[in-house]
C-alpha positions in Angstrom: -22.1 -35.2 13.8 -21.6 -35.7 10.4 -19.9 -33.2 7.5 -23.1 -32.8 5.9 -25.2 -32.4 8.8 -22.0 -29.5 10.1 -22.7 -27.8 6.7 -26.2 -27.7 7.2 -25.9 -26.0 10.6 -23.6 -23.4 9.3 -25.8 -22.6 6.3 -28.5 -22.3 8.4 -26.8 -19.8 10.7 -25.1 -18.1 7.9 -28.6 -17.2 6.1 -29.9 -15.8 9.7 -26.9 -13.7 10.0 -27.0 -12.4 6.5 -30.8 -11.2 7.3 -29.7 -9.4 10.7 -26.6 -7.8 8.7 -29.8 -6.6 6.2 -31.5 -5.3 9.4 -28.6 -3.2 10.5 -28.7 -1.5 7.3 -32.6 -1.7 6.9 -32.7 0.2 10.6 -30.4 2.8 9.9 -32.3 3.8 6.5 -35.7 3.2 7.8 -34.7 5.7 10.9 -33.4 8.3 8.6 -36.3 8.3 6.4 -38.7 8.6 9.5 -36.6 11.8 10.6 -37.0 13.3 7.1 -40.5 12.4 7.1 -41.2 13.8 10.2 -39.0 17.2 9.6 -41.3 17.4 6.2 -43.9 17.6 8.5 -42.9 20.2 11.0 -42.2 22.3 7.9 -45.4 22.5 7.0 -47.2 24.4 9.8 -48.4 27.5 7.8 -48.7 29.7 5.0 -46.3 31.9 3.9 -48.1 35.3 3.5 -45.0 37.5 2.2 -44.7 36.6 -1.2 -47.6 36.8 -3.7 -48.4 33.2 -4.9 -50.2 32.6 -8.4 -51.0 28.9 -7.7 -53.5 28.3 -5.0 -54.3 24.9 -3.5 -57.0 22.9 -4.5 -58.6 22.4 -1.6 -58.5 24.0 1.7 -57.0 21.2 3.5 -54.1 20.3 1.4 -52.0 21.7 3.7 -53.3 19.9 7.0 -53.6 16.5 4.9 -50.1 17.0 3.6 -49.1 17.4 7.5 -51.1 14.4 8.3 -49.6 12.2 5.7 -46.3 13.1 6.2 -46.5 12.5 10.4 -48.0 9.0 9.2 -45.1 8.2 7.0 -42.8 9.1 9.8 -44.6 6.5 12.3 -44.6 3.9 10.2 -41.2 4.3 9.3 -40.1 4.8 12.9 -42.1 1.5 13.9 -40.3 -0.6 11.1 -37.2 0.9 12.4 -37.9 -0.2 15.9 -38.9 -3.6 14.5 -35.6 -4.2 13.1 -33.5 -2.7 15.7 -35.4 -5.2 17.7 -34.6 -8.3 16.0 -30.8 -7.3 15.8 -30.7 -6.6 19.7 -32.3 -10.5 19.9 -29.6 -11.4 17.5 -27.1 -9.9 19.5 -27.9 -11.1 22.9 -28.3 -14.9 21.1 -24.8 -14.5 20.2 -23.4 -13.3 23.6 -24.7 -16.6 24.8 -22.3 -18.6 22.8 -19.8 -20.4 24.6 -17.0 -19.1 23.3 -16.5 -15.3 23.4 -14.0 -15.0 20.5 -16.3 -16.6 18.3 -19.3 -14.5 19.1 -16.8 -11.4 18.7 -16.2 -12.6 15.4 -19.6 -12.9 14.3 -20.9 -9.7 16.3 -18.2 -7.3 14.3 -18.8 -8.5 11.2 -23.1 -9.2 11.3 -24.1 -6.8 14.1 -22.0 -4.0 14.1 -21.6 -4.5 10.3 -17.7 -4.3 9.6 -17.2 -3.4 6.0 -15.3 -6.7 5.5 -14.0 -9.5 7.2 -10.4 -8.1 6.6 -11.6 -5.5 8.7 -12.4 -7.9 11.3 -9.5 -9.5 11.1 -7.7 -6.3 12.0 -9.8 -5.8 14.8 -9.4 -9.0 16.3 -5.5 -9.4 15.3 -6.0 -12.7 13.2 -4.8 -13.5 10.0 -7.2 -13.9 7.1 -7.1 -17.6 7.2 -7.7 -17.6 10.8 -10.5 -15.9 10.6 -12.2 -17.8 8.1 -11.7 -21.0 9.9 -12.5 -19.2 13.6 -15.9 -17.8 11.3 -16.7 -21.8 10.2 -16.5 -23.1 14.0 -18.6 -19.9 15.1 -21.6 -20.3 12.4 -21.3 -23.7 13.8 -21.7 -22.8 17.6 -24.3 -20.1 16.1 -26.8 -22.6 15.0 -26.8 -23.5 18.6 -28.0 -19.9 19.7 -30.1 -19.0 17.0 -33.9 -18.6 17.3 -35.8 -21.4 16.4 -38.3 -19.6 14.3 -35.2 -18.8 12.0 -34.5 -22.4 11.6 -36.0 -24.6 8.5 -39.1 -25.8 9.8 -37.9 -29.3 8.7 -34.5 -30.8 7.7 -34.0 -30.9 3.9 -32.9 -34.4 4.0 -36.5 -35.4 5.4 
């Protein structure tokens, strides 16, 4: 394996894992948004006649339409969150297939479990920062072998 090809593999794996790390955040935010939309829909179940209201609804269907809209938005956010979570699980299972469990663990901690920094991963795994960066480079090279084929470039840029 030439140094150029090794660098190519590392870049491909890193691009994939950065996407996975973003998906972890998106799944969390989308799940929260779905819960908020569904909570809004639950809070629109009726009209409060205990207070005098000056403003009236422009149509009799305003409350049912708002409930439907919030429920649909909640369902779509929930579906997107489930899709993102499924892709994160796919990445986690791909990393679990790596030959070296230590390499897999360092990538799992940073990209899938979303530790804030590589320093946090160093502390968790009891590595020095320099040692972690060497491990990370080797792990990226081996992660290319287990990453999903649809995440790779369809054709190597040298061709």
